[in-house]
N, C-alpha and C positions, 0 to 999 in steps of 0.2 A: 465803735462807742469809746467815748473817749476816758471811760473808766476802766478798760480792762485792755490787759497786755497777755498776751498769748506767747512766750519766749517758743514755745513746740505747740504741736499739734498731736492727735492719735492717745494714742488708751488701750491699758490693758485693761480688761474687764478685774473688778476683786472684791465685790461680793452681791448681794443681791439687790443692792439701789441701783449696779451697774445696768442689769438684764434688761430697760428697756432706754439704755440712755440717750439724751436727743444727739449726742456729738457723733456717737452710732447712726443714728435712724437720718440724720441729716446727711453726714457722707456718702452713706447709701444714695440718697437724692442724688446723689451729685454725683455717682458711676465713682466713689472713693473708697478706699480699706481702709475708716478711724481703726483701727488695730495696726497701721504702723506708722510708729512717733516718727515725727522728722519736725529739724528742728523751722523754726520762724524767720525765714533769710528776708526778706523786709524789717521784718516787726519787733524782730530779738531784743534793739535798741533805743524800743519802743519810748522807757522811761526820761532818755537820754536826749532826745528830736527837740529842735527847733524850728521856729517859725521862721519866716525871710527877713524878719525884723530881727532872730536873733533871740530874743522869747522863750525860753522852758514851755514846749506844749501841754503838757502836765506842770500844773503851778504848787506854790509852795502851800499844801494843808492839804492841795488833792485825792483823793483815795482812789488807790488803784486796785483793782481784785482783779488776780493771777491764775492763770490757768484754768479759764476757763475750758478749756476741750482738749485738755486733758489734767496730770496730777502730775504737780512740783513734785515729788516725790518718787515717779515711777524710775525705775531701773533704766527703761532705755536714755535718758537724756542726763544718768550719768555725766558722761563727754563731756555737758551745757552747762552743767550744775554751776559750775564754779566761777561762769563768767554772766551768769544770772546775779547768782550772791553780788556780786562785785558792780554793778550794775547799782544793783537796791541799795551799794554800802554808796552807792555817788549819788543819791539821791535821798540826806538823810531828812529832809523838807518835807514827803513822799509817804503816807501812808502804802502799805501794801500788805491785801490781805489775802494769807495765801490758805489751801483748802485743800486738807487729802484726808483719803483712804487708807494711805501707809504711815500710817504713825512711829510704826515701826521701823523706820529709815530715818526718825529723826538720829538716832543718837549717829549713826555713820556719814550721816550727810548736811547738816546743818554746816554752818562757814564755824574755821578754826577760834575767830576772834569772838564765839554768838557768845561766849558767857555767860553771865544771868538773860542773855537776851537784848537783843536788839530793838531802839526803840521808839523806831517807824513797823515794826514788825507785824498782825497780827498770826498767830498762828493757829488755822480750825482745822475739826474734823467733822464728818461727813454721822451722823447718826438714825439712819433709816430704817430703824425698827429699836429696840431694849439688846439684844446681841451684839447689835457692831457696836450701843451704847456703853457697853461691860469690856468690851473689847478697849473700845480705842481711845475711852474719854481716862482712862488711867493711865497709859498713855503721857496724853497731852497732858496733864495736870504735871508726872509726876518730871514733866521736861520744863529745862529753866525758860520761861518766855517772858516778855515786859508783857503781850497781852494776849488770852486766849478766849475761843467764841466755838459754839456749835454749830451744826446746820444740821437740822429732818430733813432732808430732801435729796431723793425723795421722798418723805410721808408718808410707810408702806404700812406700820405698826406705833400699836403705842410705846413713848418711852416714858421713863420716870429718872430724873435726874435729879431728884431730893439730894439722896447722899453726898453728889456730886458738888451740889450747890453748900451745901453747910459746910461740907467738907474747905471749900472758896474760905466760908467768909469766917470758918475756925486758923484758920491761914493770917489772912489780911485780919484779925484780929491782933492776932500773934504779935505783926508787924510792927501795932502801938504797945505795946510788951516793952517791959525794963529787959537787961541783955540777959537775964537767964530764963527766960521765956515766961515769963509770968503771964498771967491775962489775968481780966477782970471782966465777968461774965454782965453783959447790958442784954437789955429788952430783943434786941436787932440780936442776939448771938445765947443759944440756951446751955446754962450754967454745965451742961456733961459737955459743951464743948470747948469747958474754957482752963486747958488742960496742957498741958508737955513745949514741945520744943521749938521756935517758928519754922522747920524741915519736918513738917509730923508726918504721922500717921494716924489718920483716919476713921477709928472702925464705922461702919455700917453694911445693914444688912445686905447681904444678896448672895449668890448671882440672882438675877428670875427663874420662876419656873416658864412656859407656858400659856400658862394663867398668869398673868403678872405679878402672882403673889410671889415672896422673899422666899431664902433658905440658906441659913448660913454666916459665915461672915469674912468682910472682903476690904484688904487695907486698902485706903486711899489715899496715895499720898502728893503732896501739893509743896508744888520747888513755883519760888516768883511770884506767880499770881496764878488765882483762880482763872476762872470763869465770870469772863467779863459781860455776851453776846451771848447768847440763843436765836438762830433764825429754821424757821420751819416753809415747809410748800408743799404740797400737792406734787403728784407726777404726771406728766404730758405723754405726750404723742403715740406712738401705736405702741398695748397693749398695758392702758394706764392700771396701774393698780390703784382702790379708792382706802381716802384719806379720810378719816372720818374727825367732826369735828369735838368732838370727845376727848379724843387725842389731842388737840388742838388746846384745848379751854383747862387741860391735866397742866399740861408745858407753861401756859400760860398765868395760872395761878403758882407754879413755883417760880417763876423765875419772877414773879411780883410779891413775894414773898422773901426773898433774897436780893428785891432791890437791883434784878439784873436786866436788863434790856434784852425783849424779847420783840419780836417782830414776826407776821403772820404774812405772806409775801404775798401771795394763793395758796386755790384753791384747788389745784388738780383742773384735772377734765374731766375725773369721777368721783363728788365731793360727800359725804354721808351726812347729815345731820338729823338727831329726833330719829335718827331711823329709814328716814327716806333717800335714796338717792337720786343726789340732781345731774345732769351731764352737761360741761358747759365748757366748749371746744373753742371759745374764743378768751385770750390769753386775757386783754386786755378786762372786762366781765370776771374774768378768776381774783383779779388783781383788785378789781372797785370792790365786789363781797368780800375779801378777805382780812382792808380797810374799815367796809361795814359794819362787818361783827364785832371792832371795840374792843376784840382781845390781845393788842400789840400796845406796847408798854418802851416808854422812855424812863428808863433805870436811873442805876449811880454813876454819873458820869466819867466815861471812858479818859482817860490823862495821857494825852500823846503828849511829850515833849521831842518836838519835831526844833531840827538844830540847820544852821547853811553849813556849806564843807567845814565851816573852821572850825565848827562843834558851839560857834555860839546861838544860844535855844531864841527862836522866831520869835517876835509877841506877836499876839492873838491877835490883832485888830492889820497886821500885813499878809495871814495864810488865808487859804480861800478859803470863798464864802457859796456853799450850797445856792446856784439862783431855781425856779420855780417859774412852770406856769399852770392854768386855771387846772387844766386836768390834774395834773402834779400833787391836788389837793387828796383827790377821789384812788392816789396808788397806795396799794400797801406795800409796794419798795420806798416808799418816804423818808420814814424814820429812819432808816440806814444808807441808803440814795447818794449818793455824789453830788449829784444835780441835775439838771434839763443839759442836755447838749444844743437841747432845738435841733434832735435830727429829721424830726417833722414826723415818723413813727405813728406817732399817739395822737397824734391831731386832722 
């Protein structure tokens, strides 16, 4: 896959979302131990690789998903992570999408020159259910980063993110205010959020009980930016747990209300809609059904400020533009995809 960079492979299971992890399943089929984290010698420097003509294999403006068979912040990768950050730093013209179930490690594992975040990196956390959303999203929001996202996959329980999206709105509006932090309420943001300083704590109802109701009050701190993108998808492979379309609709509605891009990429192999269970082993069918549901939504544009190695911003007309084939118009991932690699797998 031209849009995936796996500097290391293997992981340790961190939460219930890992129970049926596809990486462990596929490694077992190959007779390998997915729990052994090992450096990918052949592909470690992939973002810096070049063609025979001397051109970068990864073009300016492309999006690379990082560590899709591991976790970028897994402890066992500590000896190699600084080098991976160095490679990321060398490609300020490429977008890097990092997903983790270990946001508690941000504080010790981000590079020393991270500052308020790098313009070419989006930090994402996995939120497979409400428990993990309430555990990980506050850590993500409190971490300085230029871009932040959520991935509810495998989607195995209802997730309500309203208070987190509202906190992001409050922060974004504060950045448009004067230096004293005075915020003017707009139709997009309730007057109750129009208070406080730029580095604010927004009070919301939580944590959540098993039945989805809320109790108590929990502070949400937002630094640098709020959530810009939400992705969700059902579970696959052995032991797949059901994904309920009602959960997807809840997330989609909240993202639409806050103008946040939402992508429903696949139903999973066990999908529940209106109380009826459907079994769909085909990934292609899952993706097509997710697209047909019509819930995906392109929200407020994500502003990436990509530069060349000298720090000069690259004009949009010089950046990579995704290319599609006819099949792509039916795919649930198109809204967030890096484009077709013409590998032939879909045809």
